[in-house]
KOLPATOR-947121 format. One line per 5 residues: number of its first residue (from 1); for each residue x, y, z of C-alpha. Coordinates in Angstrom, 3 decimals. Layout:
NUM> X Y Z | ...
***
This chain:
1> 1.522 -3.956 -39.124 | 4.636 -5.289 -40.998 | 3.494 -8.458 -42.963 | 7.252 -9.880 -42.908 | 10.514 -8.816 -44.185
6> 10.514 -8.320 -47.988 | 14.020 -6.915 -48.375 | 17.338 -9.132 -48.278 | 19.234 -8.616 -44.935 | 22.456 -6.563 -45.569
11> 25.192 -8.580 -43.864 | 28.611 -7.266 -43.013 | 31.666 -9.237 -42.277 | 33.710 -7.826 -39.444 | 37.407 -6.705 -40.026
16> 39.506 -8.746 -37.462 | 40.602 -6.632 -34.420 | 43.767 -6.765 -32.706 | 41.970 -7.129 -29.359 | 38.716 -8.242 -28.108
21> 37.351 -4.798 -27.403 | 38.596 -3.377 -30.812 | 36.190 -1.170 -32.832 | 33.635 -3.172 -34.862 | 33.990 -2.323 -38.587
26> 32.970 -4.197 -41.718 | 34.796 -4.194 -45.058 | 32.647 -6.527 -46.849 | 28.860 -6.143 -47.189 | 26.364 -8.064 -49.174
31> 22.545 -8.917 -49.213 | 21.426 -12.332 -47.924 | 17.786 -13.812 -48.280 | 16.455 -17.012 -47.421 | 19.772 -18.358 -46.100
36> 21.678 -18.410 -42.739 | 25.114 -17.262 -42.013 | 27.386 -17.869 -39.105 | 30.868 -16.640 -38.437 | 33.501 -18.311 -36.225
41> 36.658 -16.328 -35.398 | 39.431 -16.355 -32.718 | 40.012 -12.566 -32.433 | 37.299 -11.551 -30.002 | 37.004 -14.610 -27.710
46> 40.362 -15.591 -26.052 | 42.353 -15.561 -22.966 | 45.778 -14.143 -22.473 | 48.389 -15.720 -20.204 | 52.089 -14.862 -20.051
51> 51.596 -12.818 -23.272 | 50.399 -15.724 -24.945 | 46.899 -15.778 -26.688 | 44.814 -18.984 -26.435 | 41.626 -19.145 -28.736
56> 38.300 -20.396 -27.343 | 38.190 -22.881 -30.294 | 39.430 -26.342 -29.316 | 41.021 -28.744 -31.656 | 39.198 -31.950 -30.760
61> 42.051 -34.077 -31.968 | 44.664 -32.377 -29.643 | 42.304 -31.061 -26.801 | 44.265 -27.765 -27.128 | 43.373 -24.334 -28.230
66> 43.681 -24.096 -32.094 | 46.744 -22.091 -33.290 | 46.405 -20.823 -36.801 | 46.741 -17.856 -38.937 | 43.134 -18.353 -39.962
71> 41.226 -15.463 -38.179 | 37.636 -15.966 -39.186 | 35.354 -18.215 -41.280 | 31.889 -17.142 -42.251 | 29.679 -19.940 -43.754
76> 26.228 -19.613 -45.617 | 24.001 -22.487 -45.502 | 20.367 -23.508 -45.670 | 20.053 -23.410 -41.824 | 21.809 -21.716 -39.014
81> 22.753 -24.928 -37.132 | 24.578 -26.120 -40.209 | 26.238 -22.785 -40.839 | 27.348 -22.570 -37.147 | 28.671 -26.089 -36.896
86> 30.683 -25.608 -40.281 | 32.157 -22.309 -39.391 | 33.695 -23.794 -36.209 | 34.837 -26.994 -37.983 | 36.402 -25.151 -40.777
91> 38.147 -22.854 -38.401 | 39.738 -26.092 -36.789 | 40.535 -27.753 -40.360 | 42.310 -24.719 -41.723 | 41.922 -23.217 -45.165
96> 43.635 -25.965 -47.277 | 41.344 -28.869 -45.861 | 38.252 -26.586 -45.796 | 38.809 -25.816 -49.468 | 38.690 -29.714 -50.324
101> 35.570 -30.112 -48.344 | 33.911 -26.940 -49.940 | 34.765 -28.116 -53.565 | 32.631 -31.189 -52.834 | 29.700 -29.476 -51.237
106> 28.555 -26.525 -53.387 | 25.453 -25.850 -51.309 | 27.806 -24.255 -48.780 | 29.352 -20.784 -49.318 | 32.316 -19.620 -47.228
111> 34.445 -16.527 -46.813 | 37.829 -16.813 -44.993 | 40.167 -14.195 -43.470 | 43.678 -15.000 -42.577 | 46.934 -13.373 -41.657
116> 49.909 -13.918 -43.903 | 52.902 -11.849 -44.713 | 51.851 -9.067 -42.374 | 48.515 -8.399 -44.004 | 45.066 -9.864 -43.848
121> 44.315 -12.045 -46.790 | 40.861 -13.335 -48.054 | 39.633 -16.375 -49.674 | 36.107 -17.155 -50.576 | 34.229 -19.860 -52.537
126> 32.904 -18.983 -55.965 | 29.332 -19.055 -54.958 | 29.693 -16.511 -51.832 | 27.726 -13.362 -52.613 | 29.617 -10.631 -54.148
131> 30.254 -7.419 -51.987 | 27.570 -4.590 -52.735
***
């Protein structure tokens, strides 16, 4: 039998979709071993009412769905609980406040996708794995 996985996982970060049922595609793949990754995004999980889209991510300070040009945050941490909690928290905080936090804690790596000037834009910490 298999004595355990010896190769790193190949992880892909999904390109944001216009609708929740859009085609799943990845434009950024990298190897990952002995770490956990979680992604929080607002382009698959939302409701629409009167042509207005409401995210499933709630800002705890306002109690309202988060409105942001930030589309997804992928976080790599030592364990999945930390990665998941941070991915959601950074989604709510936005990219500028997130950058301040990430500069102080280099054990965390993050990849952001946001929409600006009509295009998808990307930001990642220096310690995020390079695409392969």
